[in-house]
C-alpha positions in Angstrom: -44.4 129.5 128.6 -46.9 131.7 130.8 -49.4 128.7 130.4 -47.0 126.6 131.9 -46.7 128.9 134.8 -50.6 129.1 135.1 -50.9 125.3 134.8 -48.8 124.6 137.9 -50.1 127.7 139.9 -53.7 126.4 139.1 -53.2 123.1 141.2 -52.9 125.3 144.1 -55.1 128.2 143.2 -57.2 129.2 140.5 -56.1 132.6 139.0 -58.6 135.4 137.7 -57.2 137.5 134.3 -56.4 140.5 136.9 -53.9 138.1 138.6 -52.7 136.5 135.8 -51.9 140.0 134.0 -50.2 141.1 137.5 -47.6 138.1 137.0 -47.2 139.0 133.4 -46.4 142.7 134.3 -43.8 141.8 136.4 -41.1 140.7 133.4 -40.1 137.5 135.1 -39.5 135.1 132.2 -35.9 134.5 131.4 -34.4 132.5 128.8 -30.8 131.9 129.8 -28.3 129.9 128.0 -26.7 126.6 129.2 -23.3 127.2 130.9 -24.6 130.5 132.6 -23.9 131.1 136.3 -26.7 132.3 137.8 -24.8 132.7 141.4 -21.4 132.5 142.6 -20.0 131.5 145.8 -19.6 135.2 148.0 -22.4 136.9 146.0 -25.4 138.3 147.5 -28.9 137.9 145.9 -32.5 138.1 146.7 -33.7 136.1 143.6 -35.6 133.4 143.5 -36.1 130.9 140.6 -38.6 128.6 139.1 -37.9 126.3 136.3 -40.1 126.4 133.5 -37.9 124.2 131.0 -34.5 123.2 131.4 -32.3 122.2 134.4 -30.1 124.0 137.0 -27.5 122.5 139.2 -26.5 123.9 142.8 -22.9 123.0 143.5 -19.9 123.9 146.1 -16.5 124.0 145.2 -14.2 122.5 147.9 -10.5 121.9 147.6 -10.9 123.0 143.8 -13.5 120.0 143.3 -17.2 121.0 142.3 -19.5 118.9 144.8 -23.4 118.7 143.1 -26.1 119.0 145.9 -29.4 119.5 143.8 -30.7 119.7 140.3 -33.8 121.5 139.7 -36.1 120.8 136.7 -39.1 121.8 135.3 -41.7 122.9 137.8 -39.3 123.0 140.5 -38.6 126.0 142.7 -35.5 127.1 144.4 -34.9 130.2 146.6 -31.1 130.3 148.0 -30.2 130.4 151.1 -28.7 133.3 151.0 -31.9 135.2 150.1 -33.6 134.0 153.1 -30.4 134.5 155.4 -29.2 138.1 154.1 -25.7 136.8 153.4 -23.2 135.6 150.7 -23.8 132.9 149.0 -21.6 129.5 150.1 -22.3 127.9 146.5 -22.9 128.5 143.3 -26.2 127.8 140.7 -25.6 127.4 137.0 -27.6 126.1 134.2 -27.0 122.8 132.5 -29.2 123.1 129.8 -30.8 125.8 127.8 -33.3 127.0 130.5 -36.4 129.1 130.8 -36.9 130.3 134.3 -39.2 132.8 136.1 -36.9 135.0 138.3 -38.3 137.1 141.3 -37.4 138.8 144.0 -38.8 139.4 147.6 -39.8 143.3 146.4 -41.7 141.8 143.5 -43.4 139.0 145.9 -44.7 141.7 148.3 -46.2 143.8 145.7 -47.8 140.7 144.6 -48.9 139.3 147.5 -50.4 142.7 148.7 -52.8 143.0 145.7 -53.5 139.3 145.5 -53.4 137.5 149.3 -54.3 134.5 147.3 -50.5 134.6 146.2 -49.3 134.1 149.7 -51.2 131.2 150.4 -50.0 129.4 147.2 -46.4 130.4 148.0 -46.8 129.1 151.6 -47.9 125.7 150.2 -45.0 125.5 147.6 -42.6 126.2 150.3 -44.3 123.7 152.8 -44.1 121.0 150.0 -40.3 121.9 149.1 -39.0 121.5 152.6 -40.9 118.4 152.9 -39.4 116.9 149.5 -35.6 118.4 150.9 -35.9 116.7 154.0 -37.2 113.4 152.4 -34.3 113.4 150.0 -31.7 114.2 153.0 -32.9 111.4 154.9 -32.7 109.2 152.1 -29.4 110.1 151.0 -27.7 110.0 154.6 -29.4 106.2 155.1 -28.7 104.6 152.0 -25.7 103.2 149.7 -24.2 105.0 146.6 -26.2 102.1 144.7 -29.5 102.4 146.6 -29.4 106.3 146.1 -28.6 105.8 141.8 -31.6 103.3 142.3 -33.6 105.8 144.0 -32.3 108.5 141.1 -33.4 106.0 138.5 -36.8 105.5 139.8 -37.9 109.0 140.9 -36.2 111.1 138.3 -35.3 108.9 135.3 -35.0 111.7 133.1 -31.7 113.3 134.9 -29.3 110.0 133.9 -30.0 111.2 130.7 -29.7 114.9 131.3 -27.1 115.4 133.4 -23.3 114.9 133.0 -22.0 111.8 134.3 -19.2 113.4 136.4 -22.1 115.9 137.7 -24.2 112.9 138.5 -21.7 111.0 140.4 -20.9 114.1 142.3 -24.6 114.2 143.3 -24.6 110.6 144.3 -21.4 111.2 146.7 -19.0 109.0 144.3 -16.5 109.4 141.8 -17.1 108.9 138.3 -15.3 105.5 137.9 -17.5 104.3 140.8 -20.8 105.4 138.9 -19.4 103.4 135.8 -18.7 100.2 137.9 -22.2 100.5 139.6 -24.3 100.8 136.2 -22.7 97.8 135.2 -23.3 96.2 138.0 -26.9 96.8 138.3 -27.0 96.0 134.1 -25.2 92.3 135.2 -27.8 92.1 137.6 -30.8 93.1 135.6 -29.7 90.5 132.8 -29.0 87.7 135.1 -32.6 88.0 136.4 -33.9 88.3 133.1 -31.7 85.1 132.1 -32.9 83.2 135.0 
């Protein structure tokens, strides 16, 4: 698993053996079972997550109903808002597959950054990319219809269609599961008509 992480980091900076060993000494690799809740609403945390394998989901519970706002899969990082704001969390984070994560906290990050300033640069680049990506996703969500959102998902993250339960996918798209079934049927029908004509 460490090789996956080092390969990913090598896109941002080349690491020496000392730097790799410093990361390994932090004991950040964790295998977590499907269904495990990593963070609950109202809980305080200073953990950041990086998905090496698997899928985690962010969701709110509003009037007893789960509202999914994000999925994080391989090579994606998540630092919950509550870590940055030092406040209790407004949402839940759970594993929807057996997942291998790196879990770090601000103390670990400070320690590594002070020994190896290169990591701070890598973290800054990653944070900048993540922020830009989130802004694009948010804007796309706000300006598109449920059908466009689904088509975007098919284009950008087709793996989610297979990996995520339908009711969670529907919630993520901002629609009911029945609407998602109808939407899928409509898209298939259009494809079929195009194929025939």
